[in-house]
PDB file of N, CA, C, O and CB in Angstrom:
ATOM      1  N   MET A   1       0.983  -1.325  -0.015  1.00  0.00           N
ATOM      2  CA  MET A   1       0.018  -0.010  -0.001  1.00  0.00           C
ATOM      3  C   MET A   1       0.801   1.268  -0.089  1.00  0.00           C
ATOM      4  O   MET A   1       1.759   1.412   0.671  1.00  0.00           O
ATOM      5  CB  MET A   1      -0.875   0.090   1.373  1.00  0.00           C
ATOM      6  N   GLY A   2       0.492   2.180  -0.919  1.00  0.00           N
ATOM      7  CA  GLY A   2       1.480   3.395  -1.210  1.00  0.00           C
ATOM      8  C   GLY A   2       1.330   4.364   0.302  1.00  0.00           C
ATOM      9  O   GLY A   2       0.675   4.085   1.306  1.00  0.00           O
ATOM     10  N   ILE A   3       2.170   5.545   0.033  1.00  0.00           N
ATOM     11  CA  ILE A   3       1.956   6.546   1.233  1.00  0.00           C
ATOM     12  C   ILE A   3       0.014   7.214   1.109  1.00  0.00           C
ATOM     13  O   ILE A   3      -0.752   7.513   2.025  1.00  0.00           O
ATOM     14  CB  ILE A   3       3.424   8.126   0.931  1.00  0.00           C
ATOM     15  N   PHE A   4      -0.213   7.234  -0.469  1.00  0.00           N
ATOM     16  CA  PHE A   4      -1.112   7.707  -0.709  1.00  0.00           C
ATOM     17  C   PHE A   4      -2.491   6.880  -0.684  1.00  0.00           C
ATOM     18  O   PHE A   4      -3.668   7.230  -0.782  1.00  0.00           O
ATOM     19  CB  PHE A   4      -0.767   8.217  -1.672  1.00  0.00           C
ATOM     20  N   ASP A   5      -2.067   6.050  -0.570  1.00  0.00           N
ATOM     21  CA  ASP A   5      -3.399   4.987  -0.328  1.00  0.00           C
ATOM     22  C   ASP A   5      -3.721   4.556   1.458  1.00  0.00           C
ATOM     23  O   ASP A   5      -4.663   3.942   1.958  1.00  0.00           O
ATOM     24  CB  ASP A   5      -2.937   3.275  -1.292  1.00  0.00           C
ATOM     25  N   GLU A   6      -2.557   5.148   2.051  1.00  0.00           N
ATOM     26  CA  GLU A   6      -2.774   5.046   3.397  1.00  0.00           C
ATOM     27  C   GLU A   6      -2.981   6.323   4.149  1.00  0.00           C
ATOM     28  O   GLU A   6      -3.031   6.469   5.371  1.00  0.00           O
ATOM     29  CB  GLU A   6      -1.739   4.366   3.929  1.00  0.00           C
ATOM     30  N   ALA A   7      -3.107   7.339   3.082  1.00  0.00           N
ATOM     31  CA  ALA A   7      -3.618   8.815   3.746  1.00  0.00           C
ATOM     32  C   ALA A   7      -4.844   8.823   3.082  1.00  0.00           C
ATOM     33  O   ALA A   7      -5.614   9.722   3.421  1.00  0.00           O
ATOM     34  CB  ALA A   7      -2.671  10.321   3.430  1.00  0.00           C
ATOM     35  N   LYS A   8      -5.211   8.063   2.238  1.00  0.00           N
ATOM     36  CA  LYS A   8      -6.852   8.094   1.773  1.00  0.00           C
ATOM     37  C   LYS A   8      -7.515   7.626   2.718  1.00  0.00           C
ATOM     38  O   LYS A   8      -8.401   8.211   3.342  1.00  0.00           O
ATOM     39  CB  LYS A   8      -7.316   7.282   0.538  1.00  0.00           C
ATOM     40  N   LYS A   9      -6.950   6.062   2.948  1.00  0.00           N
ATOM     41  CA  LYS A   9      -7.637   5.443   3.784  1.00  0.00           C
ATOM     42  C   LYS A   9      -7.919   6.036   5.690  1.00  0.00           C
ATOM     43  O   LYS A   9      -8.804   5.780   6.506  1.00  0.00           O
ATOM     44  CB  LYS A   9      -6.899   4.145   3.567  1.00  0.00           C
ATOM     45  N   LYS A  10      -6.826   6.784   5.738  1.00  0.00           N
ATOM     46  CA  LYS A  10      -7.023   7.449   7.194  1.00  0.00           C
ATOM     47  C   LYS A  10      -8.314   8.595   6.917  1.00  0.00           C
ATOM     48  O   LYS A  10      -9.303   8.567   7.650  1.00  0.00           O
ATOM     49  CB  LYS A  10      -5.358   8.333   7.803  1.00  0.00           C
ATOM     50  N   ALA A  11      -8.224   9.354   6.062  1.00  0.00           N
ATOM     51  CA  ALA A  11      -9.087  10.391   5.469  1.00  0.00           C
ATOM     52  C   ALA A  11     -10.551   9.822   5.816  1.00  0.00           C
ATOM     53  O   ALA A  11     -11.302  10.222   6.705  1.00  0.00           O
ATOM     54  CB  ALA A  11      -8.800  10.608   3.773  1.00  0.00           C
ATOM     55  N   THR A  12     -10.761   8.798   4.900  1.00  0.00           N
ATOM     56  CA  THR A  12     -12.084   8.199   4.421  1.00  0.00           C
ATOM     57  C   THR A  12     -12.770   7.794   6.120  1.00  0.00           C
ATOM     58  O   THR A  12     -13.917   8.101   6.447  1.00  0.00           O
ATOM     59  CB  THR A  12     -11.757   6.577   3.158  1.00  0.00           C
ATOM     60  N   ASP A  13     -11.591   6.917   7.217  1.00  0.00           N
ATOM     61  CA  ASP A  13     -12.010   6.664   8.208  1.00  0.00           C
ATOM     62  C   ASP A  13     -12.580   7.597   9.249  1.00  0.00           C
ATOM     63  O   ASP A  13     -13.455   7.385  10.089  1.00  0.00           O
ATOM     64  CB  ASP A  13     -11.248   6.091   8.521  1.00  0.00           C
ATOM     65  N   PHE A  14     -11.768   8.841   8.951  1.00  0.00           N
ATOM     66  CA  PHE A  14     -11.888   9.869   9.300  1.00  0.00           C
ATOM     67  C   PHE A  14     -13.279  10.257   9.708  1.00  0.00           C
ATOM     68  O   PHE A  14     -14.034  10.109  10.669  1.00  0.00           O
ATOM     69  CB  PHE A  14     -11.370  10.497   8.471  1.00  0.00           C
ATOM     70  N   LEU A  15     -13.258  10.993   8.176  1.00  0.00           N
ATOM     71  CA  LEU A  15     -14.909  11.042   7.594  1.00  0.00           C
ATOM     72  C   LEU A  15     -15.962  10.048   8.225  1.00  0.00           C
ATOM     73  O   LEU A  15     -16.915  10.521   8.844  1.00  0.00           O
ATOM     74  CB  LEU A  15     -14.957  10.644   5.937  1.00  0.00           C
ATOM     75  N   GLY A  16     -15.830   8.808   8.098  1.00  0.00           N
ATOM     76  CA  GLY A  16     -16.771   8.035   8.558  1.00  0.00           C
ATOM     77  C   GLY A  16     -17.196   7.923   9.962  1.00  0.00           C
ATOM     78  O   GLY A  16     -18.207   7.381  10.408  1.00  0.00           O
ATOM     79  N   SER A  17     -16.146   8.595  10.642  1.00  0.00           N
ATOM     80  CA  SER A  17     -16.344   9.053  12.582  1.00  0.00           C
ATOM     81  C   SER A  17     -17.247   9.539  12.580  1.00  0.00           C
ATOM     82  O   SER A  17     -17.813   9.978  11.579  1.00  0.00           O
ATOM     83  CB  SER A  17     -15.419  10.071  13.501  1.00  0.00           C
ATOM     84  N   ASP A  18     -17.755   9.612  14.068  1.00  0.00           N
ATOM     85  CA  ASP A  18     -18.888  10.809  14.612  1.00  0.00           C
ATOM     86  C   ASP A  18     -18.171  12.396  14.368  1.00  0.00           C
ATOM     87  O   ASP A  18     -18.702  13.389  13.872  1.00  0.00           O
ATOM     88  CB  ASP A  18     -19.245  10.564  16.599  1.00  0.00           C
ATOM     89  N   ALA A  19     -16.711  12.221  14.936  1.00  0.00           N
ATOM     90  CA  ALA A  19     -15.934  13.488  15.032  1.00  0.00           C
ATOM     91  C   ALA A  19     -15.913  13.890  13.590  1.00  0.00           C
ATOM     92  O   ALA A  19     -16.025  15.112  13.487  1.00  0.00           O
ATOM     93  CB  ALA A  19     -14.416  13.335  15.698  1.00  0.00           C
ATOM     94  N   GLY A  20     -15.807  13.272  12.445  1.00  0.00           N
ATOM     95  CA  GLY A  20     -15.387  13.502  11.039  1.00  0.00           C
ATOM     96  C   GLY A  20     -16.703  14.022  10.600  1.00  0.00           C
ATOM     97  O   GLY A  20     -16.751  14.948   9.789  1.00  0.00           O
ATOM     98  N   GLU A  21     -17.793  13.472  11.098  1.00  0.00           N
ATOM     99  CA  GLU A  21     -18.853  13.988  10.500  1.00  0.00           C
ATOM    100  C   GLU A  21     -19.080  15.480  11.231  1.00  0.00           C
ATOM    101  O   GLU A  21     -19.316  16.413  10.463  1.00  0.00           O
ATOM    102  CB  GLU A  21     -20.073  12.943  10.619  1.00  0.00           C
ATOM    103  N   GLN A  22     -19.021  15.764  12.672  1.00  0.00           N
ATOM    104  CA  GLN A  22     -19.576  17.035  12.914  1.00  0.00           C
ATOM    105  C   GLN A  22     -18.472  18.092  12.457  1.00  0.00           C
ATOM    106  O   GLN A  22     -18.819  19.270  12.549  1.00  0.00           O
ATOM    107  CB  GLN A  22     -19.999  17.178  14.458  1.00  0.00           C
ATOM    108  N   LYS A  23     -17.109  17.815  11.946  1.00  0.00           N
ATOM    109  CA  LYS A  23     -16.152  18.690  11.716  1.00  0.00           C
ATOM    110  C   LYS A  23     -16.876  18.923   9.989  1.00  0.00           C
ATOM    111  O   LYS A  23     -17.598  19.855   9.637  1.00  0.00           O
ATOM    112  CB  LYS A  23     -14.368  18.000  12.019  1.00  0.00           C
ATOM    113  N   SER A  24     -16.434  17.847   9.210  1.00  0.00           N
ATOM    114  CA  SER A  24     -17.160  18.357   7.781  1.00  0.00           C
ATOM    115  C   SER A  24     -18.350  19.136   8.006  1.00  0.00           C
ATOM    116  O   SER A  24     -18.218  20.289   7.597  1.00  0.00           O
ATOM    117  CB  SER A  24     -17.644  17.141   6.824  1.00  0.00           C
ATOM    118  N   ASP A  25     -19.650  18.842   8.606  1.00  0.00           N
ATOM    119  CA  ASP A  25     -20.718  19.493   9.049  1.00  0.00           C
ATOM    120  C   ASP A  25     -20.099  20.982   9.055  1.00  0.00           C
ATOM    121  O   ASP A  25     -20.338  21.751   8.124  1.00  0.00           O
ATOM    122  CB  ASP A  25     -21.277  18.895  10.460  1.00  0.00           C
ATOM    123  N   GLU A  26     -19.277  21.359  10.168  1.00  0.00           N
ATOM    124  CA  GLU A  26     -19.051  22.242  10.489  1.00  0.00           C
ATOM    125  C   GLU A  26     -18.409  23.419   9.286  1.00  0.00           C
ATOM    126  O   GLU A  26     -18.771  24.571   9.046  1.00  0.00           O
ATOM    127  CB  GLU A  26     -18.432  21.829  11.498  1.00  0.00           C
ATOM    128  N   LEU A  27     -17.141  22.438   8.583  1.00  0.00           N
ATOM    129  CA  LEU A  27     -16.627  23.150   7.514  1.00  0.00           C
ATOM    130  C   LEU A  27     -17.561  23.664   6.682  1.00  0.00           C
ATOM    131  O   LEU A  27     -17.521  24.867   6.422  1.00  0.00           O
ATOM    132  CB  LEU A  27     -15.806  22.446   6.815  1.00  0.00           C
ATOM    133  N   LEU A  28     -18.561  22.826   6.124  1.00  0.00           N
ATOM    134  CA  LEU A  28     -19.797  23.104   4.893  1.00  0.00           C
ATOM    135  C   LEU A  28     -20.211  23.871   5.623  1.00  0.00           C
ATOM    136  O   LEU A  28     -19.423  24.758   5.296  1.00  0.00           O
ATOM    137  CB  LEU A  28     -20.943  22.024   4.283  1.00  0.00           C
ATOM    138  N   ASP A  29     -20.963  24.450   6.581  1.00  0.00           N
ATOM    139  CA  ASP A  29     -21.789  25.349   7.081  1.00  0.00           C
ATOM    140  C   ASP A  29     -21.045  26.878   7.052  1.00  0.00           C
ATOM    141  O   ASP A  29     -21.663  27.897   6.745  1.00  0.00           O
ATOM    142  CB  ASP A  29     -22.200  24.830   8.506  1.00  0.00           C
ATOM    143  N   LYS A  30     -19.674  26.856   7.409  1.00  0.00           N
ATOM    144  CA  LYS A  30     -19.006  27.945   6.981  1.00  0.00           C
ATOM    145  C   LYS A  30     -18.678  28.288   5.866  1.00  0.00           C
ATOM    146  O   LYS A  30     -18.356  29.453   5.633  1.00  0.00           O
ATOM    147  CB  LYS A  30     -18.182  28.027   7.416  1.00  0.00           C
ATOM    148  N   ALA A  31     -18.691  27.291   4.894  1.00  0.00           N
ATOM    149  CA  ALA A  31     -18.547  27.311   3.868  1.00  0.00           C
ATOM    150  C   ALA A  31     -20.040  28.242   3.023  1.00  0.00           C
ATOM    151  O   ALA A  31     -19.965  29.230   2.292  1.00  0.00           O
ATOM    152  CB  ALA A  31     -18.206  25.854   3.646  1.00  0.00           C
ATOM    153  N   ALA A  32     -21.101  27.601   3.398  1.00  0.00           N
ATOM    154  CA  ALA A  32     -22.218  27.837   2.994  1.00  0.00           C
ATOM    155  C   ALA A  32     -22.280  29.196   3.461  1.00  0.00           C
ATOM    156  O   ALA A  32     -22.382  30.028   2.559  1.00  0.00           O
ATOM    157  CB  ALA A  32     -23.203  26.917   3.389  1.00  0.00           C
ATOM    158  N   ASP A  33     -22.240  29.702   4.814  1.00  0.00           N
ATOM    159  CA  ASP A  33     -22.305  30.862   5.151  1.00  0.00           C
ATOM    160  C   ASP A  33     -21.388  32.217   4.125  1.00  0.00           C
ATOM    161  O   ASP A  33     -22.048  33.188   3.755  1.00  0.00           O
ATOM    162  CB  ASP A  33     -21.879  30.648   6.568  1.00  0.00           C
ATOM    163  N   ALA A  34     -20.155  32.138   3.828  1.00  0.00           N
ATOM    164  CA  ALA A  34     -19.414  32.667   3.251  1.00  0.00           C
ATOM    165  C   ALA A  34     -19.926  32.763   1.829  1.00  0.00           C
ATOM    166  O   ALA A  34     -19.818  33.796   1.167  1.00  0.00           O
ATOM    167  CB  ALA A  34     -18.310  32.128   3.492  1.00  0.00           C
ATOM    168  N   ALA A  35     -20.580  31.468   1.310  1.00  0.00           N
ATOM    169  CA  ALA A  35     -20.769  31.790  -0.378  1.00  0.00           C
ATOM    170  C   ALA A  35     -22.116  32.473  -0.265  1.00  0.00           C
ATOM    171  O   ALA A  35     -22.539  33.022  -1.283  1.00  0.00           O
ATOM    172  CB  ALA A  35     -20.841  30.266  -1.574  1.00  0.00           C
ATOM    173  N   LYS A  36     -22.831  32.510   0.819  1.00  0.00           N
ATOM    174  CA  LYS A  36     -24.253  33.652   1.100  1.00  0.00           C
ATOM    175  C   LYS A  36     -23.935  34.685   1.303  1.00  0.00           C
ATOM    176  O   LYS A  36     -24.656  35.514   0.747  1.00  0.00           O
ATOM    177  CB  LYS A  36     -25.198  33.521   2.217  1.00  0.00           C
ATOM    178  N   GLY A  37     -23.017  35.143   1.965  1.00  0.00           N
ATOM    179  CA  GLY A  37     -21.986  36.378   2.313  1.00  0.00           C
ATOM    180  C   GLY A  37     -21.827  37.413   1.012  1.00  0.00           C
ATOM    181  O   GLY A  37     -22.123  38.557   0.668  1.00  0.00           O
ATOM    182  N   ARG A  38     -21.062  36.046   0.465  1.00  0.00           N
ATOM    183  CA  ARG A  38     -20.669  37.110  -1.351  1.00  0.00           C
ATOM    184  C   ARG A  38     -21.733  36.926  -2.118  1.00  0.00           C
ATOM    185  O   ARG A  38     -21.780  37.998  -2.719  1.00  0.00           O
ATOM    186  CB  ARG A  38     -19.201  36.512  -2.586  1.00  0.00           C
ATOM    187  N   LEU A  39     -22.815  36.145  -2.584  1.00  0.00           N
ATOM    188  CA  LEU A  39     -23.692  36.134  -3.564  1.00  0.00           C
ATOM    189  C   LEU A  39     -25.050  36.320  -2.990  1.00  0.00           C
ATOM    190  O   LEU A  39     -26.039  36.318  -3.723  1.00  0.00           O
ATOM    191  CB  LEU A  39     -23.559  34.959  -4.326  1.00  0.00           C
ATOM    192  N   GLY A  40     -25.129  36.476  -1.744  1.00  0.00           N
ATOM    193  CA  GLY A  40     -26.559  37.122  -1.385  1.00  0.00           C
ATOM    194  C   GLY A  40     -27.393  35.977  -0.930  1.00  0.00           C
ATOM    195  O   GLY A  40     -27.459  34.791  -1.255  1.00  0.00           O
ATOM    196  N   GLU A  41     -27.953  36.663  -0.145  1.00  0.00           N
ATOM    197  CA  GLU A  41     -29.425  35.441   0.698  1.00  0.00           C
ATOM    198  C   GLU A  41     -30.381  35.038  -0.372  1.00  0.00           C
ATOM    199  O   GLU A  41     -31.095  34.082  -0.071  1.00  0.00           O
ATOM    200  CB  GLU A  41     -30.703  36.354   2.091  1.00  0.00           C
ATOM    201  N   ASP A  42     -30.579  35.635  -1.735  1.00  0.00           N
ATOM    202  CA  ASP A  42     -31.123  35.273  -2.650  1.00  0.00           C
ATOM    203  C   ASP A  42     -30.619  34.233  -3.099  1.00  0.00           C
ATOM    204  O   ASP A  42     -31.425  33.811  -3.928  1.00  0.00           O
ATOM    205  CB  ASP A  42     -31.244  36.040  -3.362  1.00  0.00           C
ATOM    206  N   LYS A  43     -30.106  33.836  -3.066  1.00  0.00           N
ATOM    207  CA  LYS A  43     -29.045  32.581  -3.736  1.00  0.00           C
ATOM    208  C   LYS A  43     -29.010  31.620  -2.239  1.00  0.00           C
ATOM    209  O   LYS A  43     -28.244  30.660  -2.309  1.00  0.00           O
ATOM    210  CB  LYS A  43     -26.991  33.327  -4.355  1.00  0.00           C
ATOM    211  N   ALA A  44     -29.627  31.757  -1.145  1.00  0.00           N
ATOM    212  CA  ALA A  44     -29.596  30.893  -0.130  1.00  0.00           C
ATOM    213  C   ALA A  44     -30.093  29.631  -0.149  1.00  0.00           C
ATOM    214  O   ALA A  44     -29.802  28.804   0.714  1.00  0.00           O
ATOM    215  CB  ALA A  44     -30.064  31.378   0.730  1.00  0.00           C
ATOM    216  N   ASP A  45     -31.110  29.327  -1.427  1.00  0.00           N
ATOM    217  CA  ASP A  45     -31.637  28.001  -1.610  1.00  0.00           C
ATOM    218  C   ASP A  45     -30.962  27.050  -2.186  1.00  0.00           C
ATOM    219  O   ASP A  45     -30.797  25.852  -1.953  1.00  0.00           O
ATOM    220  CB  ASP A  45     -32.645  28.011  -2.216  1.00  0.00           C
ATOM    221  N   GLN A  46     -30.497  27.987  -3.195  1.00  0.00           N
ATOM    222  CA  GLN A  46     -29.089  26.901  -3.850  1.00  0.00           C
ATOM    223  C   GLN A  46     -28.193  26.698  -3.356  1.00  0.00           C
ATOM    224  O   GLN A  46     -27.700  25.586  -3.542  1.00  0.00           O
ATOM    225  CB  GLN A  46     -28.384  27.142  -4.890  1.00  0.00           C
ATOM    226  N   ILE A  47     -27.598  27.525  -2.587  1.00  0.00           N
ATOM    227  CA  ILE A  47     -26.238  26.974  -2.185  1.00  0.00           C
ATOM    228  C   ILE A  47     -26.765  25.829  -0.559  1.00  0.00           C
ATOM    229  O   ILE A  47     -26.289  24.704  -0.404  1.00  0.00           O
ATOM    230  CB  ILE A  47     -24.926  28.692  -1.759  1.00  0.00           C
ATOM    231  N   ASN A  48     -27.503  26.292   0.168  1.00  0.00           N
ATOM    232  CA  ASN A  48     -28.074  25.073   0.903  1.00  0.00           C
ATOM    233  C   ASN A  48     -28.383  24.031  -0.132  1.00  0.00           C
ATOM    234  O   ASN A  48     -28.396  22.943   0.444  1.00  0.00           O
ATOM    235  CB  ASN A  48     -29.412  25.420   1.753  1.00  0.00           C
ATOM    236  N   LYS A  49     -28.571  23.929  -1.076  1.00  0.00           N
ATOM    237  CA  LYS A  49     -29.150  22.428  -1.997  1.00  0.00           C
ATOM    238  C   LYS A  49     -27.391  21.826  -2.182  1.00  0.00           C
ATOM    239  O   LYS A  49     -27.208  20.616  -2.040  1.00  0.00           O
ATOM    240  CB  LYS A  49     -30.267  22.908  -4.162  1.00  0.00           C
ATOM    241  N   VAL A  50     -26.555  22.457  -2.398  1.00  0.00           N
ATOM    242  CA  VAL A  50     -25.023  21.937  -2.786  1.00  0.00           C
ATOM    243  C   VAL A  50     -24.427  21.523  -1.635  1.00  0.00           C
ATOM    244  O   VAL A  50     -23.702  20.543  -1.461  1.00  0.00           O
ATOM    245  CB  VAL A  50     -24.033  23.030  -3.439  1.00  0.00           C
ATOM    246  N   ARG A  51     -24.889  22.569  -0.660  1.00  0.00           N
ATOM    247  CA  ARG A  51     -24.150  22.097   1.004  1.00  0.00           C
ATOM    248  C   ARG A  51     -24.449  20.548   1.137  1.00  0.00           C
ATOM    249  O   ARG A  51     -23.554  19.703   1.170  1.00  0.00           O
ATOM    250  CB  ARG A  51     -25.034  23.013   2.627  1.00  0.00           C
ATOM    251  N   ASP A  52     -26.043  20.213   1.224  1.00  0.00           N
ATOM    252  CA  ASP A  52     -26.433  19.406   1.645  1.00  0.00           C
ATOM    253  C   ASP A  52     -26.085  17.989   0.564  1.00  0.00           C
ATOM    254  O   ASP A  52     -25.780  16.864   0.959  1.00  0.00           O
ATOM    255  CB  ASP A  52     -27.698  19.874   1.984  1.00  0.00           C
ATOM    256  N   ALA A  53     -26.216  18.378  -0.693  1.00  0.00           N
ATOM    257  CA  ALA A  53     -25.446  17.233  -1.287  1.00  0.00           C
ATOM    258  C   ALA A  53     -24.209  17.055  -1.536  1.00  0.00           C
ATOM    259  O   ALA A  53     -23.925  16.302  -2.467  1.00  0.00           O
ATOM    260  CB  ALA A  53     -25.782  16.996  -2.235  1.00  0.00           C
ATOM    261  N   VAL A  54     -23.189  17.673  -0.803  1.00  0.00           N
ATOM    262  CA  VAL A  54     -21.612  17.640  -0.339  1.00  0.00           C
ATOM    263  C   VAL A  54     -22.111  16.589   0.508  1.00  0.00           C
ATOM    264  O   VAL A  54     -21.959  15.376   0.367  1.00  0.00           O
ATOM    265  CB  VAL A  54     -20.714  19.103   0.443  1.00  0.00           C
ATOM    266  N   ASP A  55     -22.745  17.235   1.430  1.00  0.00           N
ATOM    267  CA  ASP A  55     -22.766  16.684   2.867  1.00  0.00           C
ATOM    268  C   ASP A  55     -22.830  14.664   2.751  1.00  0.00           C
ATOM    269  O   ASP A  55     -22.219  13.704   3.221  1.00  0.00           O
ATOM    270  CB  ASP A  55     -24.471  17.519   3.740  1.00  0.00           C
ATOM    271  N   GLU A  56     -23.981  14.935   1.819  1.00  0.00           N
ATOM    272  CA  GLU A  56     -24.440  13.388   2.080  1.00  0.00           C
ATOM    273  C   GLU A  56     -23.197  12.539   1.137  1.00  0.00           C
ATOM    274  O   GLU A  56     -23.238  11.309   1.116  1.00  0.00           O
ATOM    275  CB  GLU A  56     -26.351  13.032   1.390  1.00  0.00           C
ATOM    276  N   ARG A  57     -22.102  13.289   0.369  1.00  0.00           N
ATOM    277  CA  ARG A  57     -21.250  12.412  -0.152  1.00  0.00           C
ATOM    278  C   ARG A  57     -20.279  12.076   0.990  1.00  0.00           C
ATOM    279  O   ARG A  57     -19.843  10.945   1.204  1.00  0.00           O
ATOM    280  CB  ARG A  57     -20.607  12.956  -1.394  1.00  0.00           C
ATOM    281  N   ILE A  58     -19.997  13.133   1.673  1.00  0.00           N
ATOM    282  CA  ILE A  58     -18.648  12.638   2.692  1.00  0.00           C
ATOM    283  C   ILE A  58     -19.386  12.605   4.168  1.00  0.00           C
ATOM    284  O   ILE A  58     -20.489  13.100   4.398  1.00  0.00           O
ATOM    285  CB  ILE A  58     -17.077  13.973   2.713  1.00  0.00           C
ATOM    286  N   GLY A  59     -18.518  11.892   5.154  1.00  0.00           N
ATOM    287  CA  GLY A  59     -18.882  11.769   6.368  1.00  0.00           C
ATOM    288  C   GLY A  59     -19.765  10.613   6.358  1.00  0.00           C
ATOM    289  O   GLY A  59     -19.825   9.870   5.378  1.00  0.00           O
ATOM    290  N   ASN A  60     -20.539  10.413   7.541  1.00  0.00           N
ATOM    291  CA  ASN A  60     -21.265   9.220   8.108  1.00  0.00           C
ATOM    292  C   ASN A  60     -23.085   9.308   8.171  1.00  0.00           C
ATOM    293  O   ASN A  60     -23.924   8.497   8.563  1.00  0.00           O
ATOM    294  CB  ASN A  60     -20.619   9.068   9.699  1.00  0.00           C
ATOM    295  N   ASN A  61     -23.185  10.563   7.642  1.00  0.00           N
ATOM    296  CA  ASN A  61     -24.566  11.580   7.626  1.00  0.00           C
ATOM    297  C   ASN A  61     -25.557  11.002   8.679  1.00  0.00           C
ATOM    298  O   ASN A  61     -26.668  10.550   8.404  1.00  0.00           O
ATOM    299  CB  ASN A  61     -25.435  11.613   5.994  1.00  0.00           C
ATOM    300  N   ASN A  62     -24.843  11.100  10.296  1.00  0.00           N
ATOM    301  CA  ASN A  62     -26.054  11.029  10.884  1.00  0.00           C
ATOM    302  C   ASN A  62     -25.508  11.381  12.266  1.00  0.00           C
ATOM    303  O   ASN A  62     -26.067  11.049  13.312  1.00  0.00           O
ATOM    304  CB  ASN A  62     -26.861   9.635  10.696  1.00  0.00           C
ATOM    305  N   GLY A  63     -24.238  12.160  12.182  1.00  0.00           N
ATOM    306  CA  GLY A  63     -23.946  12.814  13.432  1.00  0.00           C
ATOM    307  C   GLY A  63     -23.958  12.206  14.995  1.00  0.00           C
ATOM    308  O   GLY A  63     -23.881  12.903  16.007  1.00  0.00           O
ATOM    309  N   GLY A  64     -24.065  10.824  14.961  1.00  0.00           N
ATOM    310  CA  GLY A  64     -23.844  10.337  16.081  1.00  0.00           C
ATOM    311  C   GLY A  64     -25.462   9.691  16.292  1.00  0.00           C
ATOM    312  O   GLY A  64     -25.746   9.045  17.301  1.00  0.00           O
ATOM    313  N   GLU A  65     -26.357   9.937  15.310  1.00  0.00           N
ATOM    314  CA  GLU A  65     -27.314   9.384  15.618  1.00  0.00           C
ATOM    315  C   GLU A  65     -27.834   8.205  14.722  1.00  0.00           C
ATOM    316  O   GLU A  65     -27.213   8.048  13.671  1.00  0.00           O
ATOM    317  CB  GLU A  65     -28.077  10.300  15.788  1.00  0.00           C
ATOM    318  N   GLU A  66     -28.918   7.319  14.985  1.00  0.00           N
ATOM    319  CA  GLU A  66     -29.101   6.173  14.053  1.00  0.00           C
ATOM    320  C   GLU A  66     -30.249   6.990  12.779  1.00  0.00           C
ATOM    321  O   GLU A  66     -31.034   7.866  13.141  1.00  0.00           O
ATOM    322  CB  GLU A  66     -29.879   4.593  15.066  1.00  0.00           C
ATOM    323  N   GLU A  67     -30.184   6.650  11.702  1.00  0.00           N
ATOM    324  CA  GLU A  67     -30.993   7.057  10.572  1.00  0.00           C
ATOM    325  C   GLU A  67     -32.078   6.070  10.607  1.00  0.00           C
ATOM    326  O   GLU A  67     -31.960   4.854  10.455  1.00  0.00           O
ATOM    327  CB  GLU A  67     -30.225   7.091   9.188  1.00  0.00           C
ATOM    328  N   GLU A  68     -33.425   6.913  10.882  1.00  0.00           N
ATOM    329  CA  GLU A  68     -34.646   6.061  10.353  1.00  0.00           C
ATOM    330  C   GLU A  68     -34.253   5.171   8.960  1.00  0.00           C
ATOM    331  O   GLU A  68     -33.495   5.590   8.085  1.00  0.00           O
ATOM    332  CB  GLU A  68     -35.969   7.169   9.979  1.00  0.00           C
ATOM    333  N   PRO A  69     -34.881   3.957   8.946  1.00  0.00           N
ATOM    334  CA  PRO A  69     -34.791   3.281   7.774  1.00  0.00           C
ATOM    335  C   PRO A  69     -36.146   3.912   7.291  1.00  0.00           C
ATOM    336  O   PRO A  69     -37.195   4.106   7.906  1.00  0.00           O
ATOM    337  CB  PRO A  69     -34.628   1.604   7.870  1.00  0.00           C
ATOM    338  N   ALA A  70     -35.717   4.220   5.740  1.00  0.00           N
ATOM    339  CA  ALA A  70     -36.443   4.350   4.719  1.00  0.00           C
ATOM    340  C   ALA A  70     -37.712   3.254   4.594  1.00  0.00           C
ATOM    341  O   ALA A  70     -37.483   2.054   4.739  1.00  0.00           O
ATOM    342  CB  ALA A  70     -35.507   4.313   3.647  1.00  0.00           C
ATOM    343  N   ASN A  71     -39.133   3.776   4.300  1.00  0.00           N
ATOM    344  CA  ASN A  71     -40.411   3.087   4.410  1.00  0.00           C
ATOM    345  C   ASN A  71     -40.267   2.404   2.790  1.00  0.00           C
ATOM    346  O   ASN A  71     -41.156   1.678   2.346  1.00  0.00           O
ATOM    347  CB  ASN A  71     -41.908   4.262   4.781  1.00  0.00           C
TER     348      ASN A  71
END
């Protein structure tokens, strides 16, 4: 396993943890707030959609809470 594979595994493991999910949520919130400040509140809905889409792709998506199963 190469050094980049090890780094990728560590990053993936961290983002999959509850601590990683909290940190990624904090960073995404800050980025979304900065974008809203730069682009204006009239773009807030679009910015929030992008923020949520990115959040679904990284982390464990539950912040330490069990997700409800889909019916």
